[in-house]
C-alpha positions as CSV (number, residue, x, y, z in Angstrom):
1,N,101.4,77.8,69.5
2,N,102.0,74.1,70.3
3,G,101.4,74.8,73.9
4,L,104.6,77.0,74.2
5,Q,104.6,80.3,75.8
6,L,107.4,82.7,76.7
7,K,107.4,85.5,79.3
8,A,109.5,88.0,77.4
9,L,110.0,90.5,80.2
10,P,110.3,89.1,83.8
11,N,110.9,92.7,85.0
12,P,108.2,94.8,83.2
13,Y,109.5,97.9,81.4
14,R,108.4,101.1,83.2
15,I,106.7,103.7,81.2
16,P,108.2,107.1,82.1
17,D,105.8,109.7,83.7
18,T,102.9,107.2,83.8
19,P,101.7,104.7,86.3
20,Y,102.0,101.9,83.8
21,S,104.5,99.2,82.9
22,L,104.8,96.8,80.0
23,D,105.2,93.1,79.8
24,F,104.2,90.7,77.1
25,D,103.7,87.1,76.4
26,A,105.3,85.9,73.2
27,P,104.2,82.6,71.6
28,G,104.5,81.7,67.9
29,P,107.0,82.0,65.1
30,D,109.2,84.9,64.1
31,L,107.8,88.1,62.5
32,P,110.0,90.7,60.8
33,P,110.8,93.5,63.3
34,R,110.1,96.2,60.7
35,N,106.5,94.9,60.4
36,V,106.0,95.1,64.1
37,F,107.4,98.6,64.3
38,A,105.5,99.8,61.3
39,C,102.2,98.6,62.7
40,I,102.8,100.2,66.0
41,F,103.7,103.4,64.2
42,T,100.5,103.3,62.2
43,V,98.3,102.8,65.2
44,R,100.2,105.5,67.1
45,M,99.5,108.0,64.3
46,D,95.8,107.0,64.3
47,M,95.7,107.7,68.1
48,I,97.4,111.1,67.6
49,A,94.7,112.1,65.2
50,Y,92.0,110.9,67.5
51,M,93.5,112.8,70.4
52,R,93.7,116.0,68.3
53,K,90.0,115.6,67.5
54,Y,88.7,114.8,70.9
55,G,91.4,116.0,73.3
56,G,94.3,114.1,74.8
57,A,92.8,114.1,78.3
58,G,89.5,112.5,77.3
59,T,88.5,109.2,78.7
60,F,87.3,106.2,76.7
61,E,85.4,103.0,77.1
62,T,86.6,100.5,74.6
63,R,88.2,101.0,71.2
64,E,90.4,98.8,69.0
65,W,93.1,100.1,66.8
66,P,93.5,97.5,64.0
67,C,96.5,97.4,61.6
68,E,97.2,94.8,58.9
69,L,100.6,94.7,57.3
70,E,102.1,92.0,55.2
71,S,102.3,88.8,57.3
72,M,100.8,90.1,60.6
73,G,98.2,92.2,62.2
74,F,98.1,94.4,65.2
75,S,95.4,95.7,67.4
76,I,95.2,97.4,70.8
77,E,92.1,97.3,73.0
78,V,92.0,99.4,76.1
79,N,89.1,99.4,78.6
80,A,87.9,102.3,80.7
81,V,89.2,101.5,84.2
82,L,88.9,103.7,87.2
83,L,92.5,104.1,88.3
84,G,92.6,105.8,91.7
85,A,90.7,109.0,91.2
86,R,90.8,109.1,87.4
87,F,90.2,107.1,84.2
88,L,92.8,105.9,81.8
89,T,93.2,108.7,79.2
90,W,94.1,108.7,75.5
91,H,97.4,110.3,76.4
92,D,98.2,107.3,78.7
93,A,97.5,104.8,75.9
94,Y,99.6,106.9,73.5
95,E,102.5,106.9,76.0
96,V,102.4,103.2,76.2
97,L,102.7,102.7,72.5
98,N,105.3,105.4,72.2
99,A,107.5,103.9,74.9
100,F,107.1,100.4,73.4
101,S,107.9,101.4,69.9
102,T,111.0,103.3,71.2
103,K,112.1,100.2,73.0
104,L,111.8,98.2,69.7
105,S,113.9,100.7,67.8
106,S,116.6,100.8,70.5
107,D,116.7,97.2,71.7
108,G,115.5,95.4,68.6
109,Y,112.6,93.0,68.5
110,H,113.0,89.5,67.2
111,G,109.7,89.0,65.5
112,L,107.7,87.1,68.2
113,W,104.0,87.4,68.3
114,A,103.2,89.4,71.4
115,T,100.4,90.6,73.7
116,I,101.2,93.9,75.2
117,M,99.4,94.6,78.5
118,L,98.9,97.7,80.6
119,T,99.5,96.6,84.1
120,Q,99.6,98.2,87.6
121,G,99.8,96.3,90.9
122,G,99.4,93.0,89.1
123,K,96.1,94.0,87.4
124,V,95.7,94.1,83.7
125,F,94.1,97.4,82.5
126,G,94.4,96.8,78.8
127,R,96.3,94.8,76.3
128,A,97.7,95.0,72.8
129,H,98.1,91.9,70.6
130,I,100.6,91.3,67.8
131,G,99.8,88.2,65.9
132,P,98.5,86.7,62.7
133,P,96.2,89.0,60.6
134,P,92.4,88.6,61.3
135,P,90.3,86.6,58.9
136,N,89.5,88.2,55.6
137,K,86.1,89.9,55.8
138,Q,83.7,89.8,52.9
139,E,83.1,93.2,51.4
140,V,79.5,94.2,51.6
141,S,78.1,97.5,50.3
142,E,77.0,99.7,53.2
143,S,74.1,102.1,53.3
144,P,74.9,105.7,54.5
145,T,73.3,104.8,57.8
146,Q,75.4,101.7,58.2
147,A,78.5,103.6,57.3
148,G,77.7,106.2,60.0
149,I,77.2,103.6,62.6
150,A,80.4,101.9,61.7
151,A,82.3,105.1,62.0
152,V,81.1,105.6,65.6
153,N,81.4,101.9,66.6
154,P,84.4,100.4,64.8
155,P,83.9,96.6,64.4
156,K,85.7,94.4,66.9
157,P,88.0,91.6,65.8
158,A,86.8,88.1,66.5
159,A,89.2,87.6,69.3
160,A,87.9,90.7,71.1
161,S,84.2,89.9,70.6
162,G,84.4,86.2,71.3
163,L,82.4,85.5,68.1
164,V,83.8,83.5,65.2
165,Q,81.9,82.9,61.9
166,R,81.4,79.1,61.5
167,A,83.7,77.8,58.8
168,L,82.1,76.7,55.6
169,E,82.3,73.0,54.8
170,G,85.4,72.3,52.7
171,E,87.1,75.4,53.9
172,D,89.6,76.2,56.7
173,E,88.7,79.0,59.2
174,D,90.5,81.6,57.0
175,G,88.1,80.8,54.1
176,D,90.7,79.1,51.9
177,D,90.5,75.6,50.6
178,E,92.9,73.2,52.3
179,D,95.2,72.6,49.4
180,D,95.3,76.2,48.0
181,E,98.7,77.6,47.7
182,K,99.7,79.0,51.1
183,P,102.0,82.0,51.1
184,G,105.2,81.4,53.1
185,A,105.0,77.6,52.8
186,D,108.3,77.4,50.9
187,L,110.0,79.7,53.5
188,K,108.9,77.4,56.3
189,S,110.4,74.3,54.6
190,G,113.6,76.1,53.8
191,S,113.3,75.7,50.0
192,Q,113.8,78.6,47.5
193,P,110.9,79.8,45.4
194,T,111.0,78.8,41.7
195,G,110.4,81.2,38.9
196,G,107.5,79.0,37.4
197,K,103.9,78.9,38.5
198,K,102.9,76.1,40.7
199,K,99.7,74.4,39.6
200,K,97.0,74.6,42.2
201,K,95.3,71.4,43.3
202,R,91.8,71.6,44.7
203,N,90.4,69.0,47.1
204,N,86.6,68.9,46.9
205,K,86.5,66.6,49.9
206,K,84.3,68.1,52.6
207,K,85.9,69.0,55.9
208,K,84.4,69.4,59.3
209,S,84.3,73.0,60.6
210,K,86.8,74.0,63.2
211,V,86.3,76.6,65.9
212,A,88.9,77.7,68.4
213,A,88.2,76.9,72.0
214,G,86.6,79.7,74.0
215,Q,84.9,81.3,71.0
216,Q,81.3,81.4,70.0
217,T,80.0,80.4,66.5
218,T,77.5,82.1,64.2
219,P,74.8,81.0,64.7
220,P,75.6,80.6,68.4
221,T,75.7,76.9,69.4
222,V,78.6,76.7,72.0
223,A,77.3,76.4,75.6
224,L,78.0,79.4,77.7
225,A,79.5,77.3,80.4
226,N,82.3,76.4,77.9
227,L,82.9,80.1,77.2
228,F,82.8,81.4,80.8
229,H,84.5,78.7,82.7
230,H,84.3,80.4,86.1
231,Q,80.7,81.6,85.7
232,R,82.0,85.1,85.3
233,Y,79.6,86.7,82.8
234,P,80.1,90.2,81.4
235,D,78.2,93.2,82.9
236,G,75.3,94.5,80.9
237,E,74.8,98.2,80.2
238,I,74.1,100.2,83.4
239,V,71.9,103.3,83.0
240,E,72.0,105.9,85.7
241,Y,68.8,107.4,87.1
242,A,67.7,110.7,85.7
243,T,69.1,113.6,87.8
244,S,67.3,116.7,88.9
245,S,68.4,120.1,90.2
246,N,66.1,119.4,93.2
247,D,67.9,117.1,95.6
248,N,64.7,115.9,97.0
249,L,63.8,114.4,93.6
250,R,67.0,112.6,93.1
251,R,66.5,108.8,92.8
252,T,70.2,108.0,93.7
253,T,70.8,109.4,97.2
254,A,74.2,110.2,98.8
255,E,73.6,107.1,101.0
256,E,73.2,104.9,98.0
257,L,76.3,106.3,96.3
258,R,78.3,105.7,99.5
259,H,77.0,102.2,99.7
260,L,77.9,101.6,96.0
261,S,81.4,102.9,96.5
262,V,81.9,100.4,99.4
263,L,80.7,97.5,97.2
264,D,83.0,98.7,94.3
265,N,85.9,98.2,96.7
266,M,84.9,94.5,97.1
267,D,86.4,93.5,93.8
268,D,87.8,90.1,92.8
269,D,90.9,90.6,94.8
270,F,89.1,91.7,98.0
271,L,88.6,88.3,99.7
272,N,91.8,86.9,98.2
273,D,93.9,89.6,99.7
274,Y,92.2,89.2,103.1
275,R,92.6,85.4,103.1
276,K,96.2,85.7,102.2
277,A,96.8,88.2,105.0
278,A,94.8,86.0,107.4
279,E,96.7,82.9,106.5
280,A,100.0,84.7,107.1
281,H,98.8,85.9,110.5
282,R,97.5,82.5,111.4
283,Q,100.9,80.8,110.7
284,V,103.0,83.4,112.4
285,R,100.6,83.5,115.4
286,R,101.0,79.7,115.9
287,H,104.7,80.0,115.8
288,V,104.8,82.9,118.3
289,Q,102.6,80.9,120.8
290,T,105.3,78.2,120.8
291,I,108.2,80.6,121.6
292,A,106.4,83.1,124.0
293,K,107.8,81.5,127.2
294,P,109.4,83.0,130.3
295,G,112.9,84.1,129.5
296,V,112.3,85.4,126.0
297,S,112.9,89.1,125.3
298,M,110.3,91.4,123.8
299,S,112.7,92.4,121.0
300,Q,113.2,88.8,120.0
301,L,109.4,88.2,119.9
302,A,108.9,91.3,117.8
303,Q,111.6,90.3,115.4
304,E,110.2,86.8,115.0
305,I,106.8,88.2,114.2
306,E,107.9,90.8,111.7
307,D,110.4,88.5,109.9
308,G,107.8,85.8,109.7
309,V,105.1,88.1,108.2
310,R,107.5,89.6,105.7
311,A,108.7,86.2,104.6
312,L,105.2,84.8,104.2
313,V,103.8,87.7,102.1
314,D,107.1,87.8,100.2
315,H,107.7,91.6,100.7
316,Q,110.7,92.6,102.8
317,G,109.8,96.3,102.7
318,L,113.4,97.4,102.0
319,E,112.8,98.9,98.5
320,K,110.8,102.0,98.0
321,G,107.1,101.3,98.1
322,D,107.5,97.6,98.8
323,A,106.0,97.8,102.3
324,L,102.8,99.3,100.8
325,K,102.3,96.1,98.7
326,A,102.2,93.8,101.7
327,G,103.7,93.4,105.1
328,M,103.1,94.7,108.6
329,G,99.7,96.4,109.1
330,F,100.9,98.4,112.2
331,P,103.6,98.2,114.9
332,T,103.8,94.9,116.8
333,G,102.2,95.3,120.2
334,L,103.7,93.4,123.1
335,C,102.0,94.7,126.2
336,L,102.7,93.3,129.7
337,N,100.4,93.3,132.8
338,N,98.8,96.7,133.3
339,V,99.9,98.0,129.9
340,A,96.7,97.5,127.9
341,A,97.8,98.5,124.4
342,H,100.3,100.3,122.2
343,W,103.7,99.2,123.6
344,T,106.4,97.9,121.3
345,P,110.2,97.4,121.9
346,N,112.1,100.3,120.4
347,P,115.7,100.2,119.2
348,G,118.2,101.3,122.0
349,A,115.7,100.9,124.8
350,K,116.2,98.7,127.9
351,E,115.5,95.1,127.1
352,V,112.3,93.6,128.7
353,I,112.3,89.9,129.5
354,L,109.1,87.9,129.9
355,Q,108.5,86.5,133.4
356,Y,106.4,83.6,134.8
357,D,103.9,86.0,136.5
358,D,103.5,88.3,133.5
359,V,100.3,88.6,131.4
360,L,101.4,89.2,127.8
361,K,99.2,90.6,125.1
362,V,100.4,90.0,121.5
363,D,98.7,92.2,118.9
364,F,100.0,92.5,115.3
365,G,98.5,93.1,111.9
366,V,99.2,91.8,108.4
367,H,98.2,93.7,105.2
368,V,98.1,92.7,101.6
369,N,97.5,95.5,99.2
370,G,96.3,97.7,102.1
371,R,93.7,95.1,103.3
372,I,94.6,94.7,107.0
373,V,94.0,91.6,109.2
374,D,94.1,92.6,112.9
375,S,94.1,89.9,115.5
376,A,95.5,89.6,119.1
377,F,95.7,87.1,121.9
378,T,97.0,86.9,125.5
379,V,99.3,84.4,127.1
380,A,99.8,83.8,130.8
381,F,101.7,81.0,132.6
382,N,100.4,81.4,136.1
383,P,97.0,79.6,136.4
384,A,95.8,82.4,138.6
385,Y,95.0,84.4,135.5
386,D,93.0,81.7,133.7
387,N,89.6,83.2,134.7
388,L,90.7,86.7,133.4
389,L,91.7,85.2,130.0
390,A,88.5,83.1,129.9
391,A,86.4,86.2,130.5
392,V,87.9,88.2,127.8
393,K,88.0,85.4,125.3
394,A,84.2,84.7,125.9
395,A,83.5,88.4,125.5
396,T,85.3,88.6,122.2
397,N,83.5,85.4,120.9
398,T,80.2,86.9,121.9
399,G,80.9,90.0,119.9
400,L,81.7,87.9,116.9
401,K,78.4,86.0,117.2
402,E,76.5,89.3,117.5
403,A,78.2,90.9,114.5
404,G,76.5,91.0,111.1
405,I,74.8,93.2,108.6
406,D,72.5,95.8,110.3
407,A,73.7,94.7,113.8
408,R,73.5,97.7,116.2
409,M,76.6,98.8,118.1
410,D,74.6,99.6,121.3
411,H,73.2,96.0,121.4
412,I,76.6,94.4,120.7
413,S,78.3,96.5,123.4
414,S,75.9,95.7,126.1
415,T,75.9,92.0,125.3
416,I,79.8,91.9,125.4
417,Q,79.9,93.7,128.7
418,E,77.3,91.4,130.3
419,V,79.4,88.4,129.4
420,M,82.8,89.8,130.5
421,E,81.7,91.2,133.8
422,S,80.0,88.0,134.8
423,H,83.5,86.6,135.6
424,E,85.7,87.0,138.7
425,V,89.5,86.4,139.4
426,S,91.1,85.3,142.6
427,L,94.5,87.0,143.1
428,R,96.5,87.0,146.3
429,G,93.5,85.9,148.4
430,R,91.2,88.6,147.0
431,T,88.3,88.1,144.6
432,I,88.3,90.7,141.9
433,P,85.6,91.3,139.4
434,V,86.7,91.5,135.8
435,K,86.0,95.0,134.4
436,A,85.6,95.9,130.7
437,V,88.0,98.7,129.8
438,R,85.7,101.7,129.0
439,N,87.8,103.9,126.7
440,I,89.2,101.3,124.2
441,T,86.9,99.9,121.5
442,G,86.8,97.5,118.6
443,H,86.7,99.3,115.2
444,N,86.1,99.0,111.5
445,I,89.1,98.8,109.2
446,L,89.6,100.8,106.0
447,R,92.1,100.2,103.3
448,Y,95.5,101.1,104.6
449,R,93.9,102.5,107.7
450,I,93.7,100.3,110.8
451,H,91.0,102.6,112.5
452,G,88.0,103.7,110.5
453,D,85.1,105.9,111.6
454,K,83.0,103.2,113.4
455,Q,83.5,101.8,116.9
456,V,82.5,98.6,118.6
457,P,82.5,99.4,122.4
458,F,82.4,96.6,124.9
459,V,80.6,98.6,127.6
460,K,77.0,99.6,127.2
461,T,76.8,102.6,124.9
462,Q,74.1,104.8,123.3
463,T,74.9,105.1,119.6
464,S,73.1,105.0,116.3
465,Q,75.9,103.3,114.5
466,R,75.4,99.9,112.9
467,M,77.2,97.4,110.8
468,E,76.7,97.6,107.1
469,E,77.4,95.4,104.1
470,G,81.0,95.8,102.9
471,D,82.3,96.8,106.4
472,V,85.4,95.1,107.8
473,F,85.6,95.0,111.6
474,A,88.1,94.1,114.2
475,I,86.1,92.8,117.2
476,E,88.4,93.1,120.3
477,T,87.8,93.3,124.0
478,F,90.0,94.2,127.0
479,G,89.3,93.0,130.5
480,S,91.1,94.4,133.6
481,T,91.5,93.7,137.3
482,G,92.1,97.4,137.8
483,K,89.8,100.4,137.3
484,G,88.8,99.5,133.7
485,H,90.1,102.8,132.3
486,A,93.3,103.2,130.2
487,R,95.3,106.4,130.3
488,D,98.2,107.6,128.2
489,D,101.7,106.8,129.4
490,V,105.2,108.0,128.4
491,G,107.0,106.6,125.4
492,V,106.3,106.2,121.7
493,Y,104.6,103.2,120.2
494,G,104.3,104.4,116.6
495,Y,103.9,107.2,114.1
496,G,101.2,107.9,111.6
497,R,101.0,110.4,108.7
498,N,98.5,113.2,109.2
499,E,97.1,113.4,105.6
500,H,95.1,116.6,106.3
501,A,98.2,118.7,107.3
502,S,100.1,120.7,104.7
503,A,103.9,120.6,104.3
504,A,104.0,124.1,103.0
505,G,105.6,125.5,106.1
506,L,108.2,122.8,106.4
507,H,111.7,124.4,106.1
508,H,114.2,121.8,107.4
509,A,115.8,119.7,104.6
510,S,116.1,116.7,106.9
511,A,112.4,116.9,107.8
512,K,111.4,117.2,104.1
513,S,113.6,114.2,103.2
514,L,112.2,112.1,106.1
515,L,108.6,113.0,105.1
516,K,109.3,111.9,101.6
517,T,110.6,108.6,102.9
518,I,107.6,108.1,105.1
519,D,105.1,108.8,102.3
520,E,106.9,106.5,99.9
521,N,107.3,103.5,102.3
522,F,104.3,103.7,104.7
523,G,101.7,106.1,103.3
524,P,98.7,106.0,105.7
525,L,100.0,102.9,107.6
526,V,101.1,103.4,111.2
527,F,104.8,102.5,111.7
528,S,107.3,102.1,114.5
529,R,110.9,103.2,114.9
530,R,111.9,99.6,114.2
531,Y,110.2,99.7,110.8
532,L,111.7,103.1,109.9
533,E,115.3,102.4,110.9
534,R,115.5,99.2,108.8
535,I,114.9,101.2,105.5
536,P,118.3,101.7,103.8
537,G,119.6,105.3,104.2
538,V,117.5,106.2,107.2
539,K,119.7,107.4,110.0
540,N,120.0,110.5,112.3
541,Y,116.3,111.2,111.7
542,H,115.3,112.3,115.2
543,L,115.6,116.0,114.6
544,G,113.6,115.7,111.4
545,M,110.9,113.7,113.2
546,R,110.6,116.3,115.9
547,S,110.0,118.9,113.3
548,L,107.3,116.8,111.5
549,V,105.6,116.2,114.8
550,A,105.8,119.9,115.8
551,N,104.2,120.8,112.4
552,N,101.4,118.2,112.9
553,L,102.5,116.3,109.8
554,I,103.1,113.2,111.9
555,D,100.9,112.0,114.8
556,T,102.5,110.0,117.6
557,Y,100.9,107.2,119.6
558,G,101.9,106.2,123.1
559,P,101.2,103.3,125.5
560,L,97.8,103.0,127.2
561,V,97.9,101.7,130.7
562,D,95.6,100.9,133.7
563,V,96.6,101.4,137.3
564,P,99.9,99.8,138.4
565,G,99.5,96.3,139.9
566,S,96.5,95.5,137.7
567,Y,96.4,93.0,134.9
568,V,94.8,93.4,131.5
569,A,94.0,90.7,128.9
570,Q,93.0,91.1,125.3
571,F,91.6,89.0,122.5
572,E,90.8,90.2,119.0
573,H,89.6,88.9,115.6
């Protein structure tokens, strides 16, 4: 390889009618295209036979499909991976090979060694390698029992198992002596083969064994730390509990299964996605705090937030499905004074300008692969509101300190309320106690869903809910100088897809087209008119949206306000 590596397909080839795409790394010298195509064809025929025997829809764990032909070898190893609600099937694997071989025959393939990978969303679900043939195996007579075992469990190549036989002294890793005649040597040097036989020279000088990096020897002598550099060791075999028709005798309860499903979601990308979203939110938040000054318009603030988030996560959301990869987690909230939550500037509406005596709440979310970071803060320029902001910030920090595994919501809520309502605000010569807003709560966050099924109130509440391992929470509090109760106001903050409603009764073509656009670009994410109207081709959608709302396919969300003349502050992490 000499350290060289080539990404052959910067834009992976999409496999028709499957969720997979192909890309491959290609190091090494040229190989004849006909060899590559012939090996793929051989493996494909083997897979067809296997599908006919066991069914094309059957799932599989791990199987290698070896092929040796002339100067190269081919194998494909595909692992059983839960993909959404189903496993990878034999049919999927066959489609990958079929599409790749078709591409070879149409576009040509210039003989590079290759690794073919099944990928989706940046994750590798399986890979196929085209490269030099595996080492020659010594032929050993097998007993009938051994033959049966081998038929059920085909042997793994050394590259797949991580095990390499230690080279004998005086031999290379392929078992040949160093100075034996090597096929293809004359071709590499550019000379033509002669008709006579070349006399072999044998070198009896002993040679140290060579083992490729990252592979174990036999007997095993390489330290595991050198094989598993990041301490990521393979899982052992997991055996389920014996089940019974009597639910009372089941050893794996529904509660355990629910807990395990939560932990399965916390894969290697879980924290990385959240940290990326959090860093994007942190940098945009700092920028907004420098420009949120009297005289700035709400539409300009919203545009700065949204442009900054999309730039940092590198997803503009203009192509189909791009906004589902990363971007805004929900509509940008810019709420003034007595507006507690859920107000955003809409296109065509009257411009709102920030004033010196305003109390502005900035609430926006960033998601990466559906993992949403939700955080909010309040800015005020008149020092008269300092105590209001201090009360709400102290309450939110108290909630963060009280949160944790097995923390009870009733305890957290009463503690938050006690801290918040210990503060007072002096406004226009009156001393006003800060009240916790009763009908807004913190909440857990699910993937692609900003509000889950758990609530974190900040007034004393009787509830049996508690925090559990794997939960993700947004701890937020609202303090008000008014009644401490938010009511619905006129206007539209955002829209959200009702996934439980059926589109069977939808007749308007414009509504059907709009629903398809929403599903493709937002899915379960709540979105605003600003987000929708920036998608290419979306215009004159209001009639279609009214039809979707009337058929309960789309839910609408409006502003939440306290009494006029009051002031509400919010902090959230």
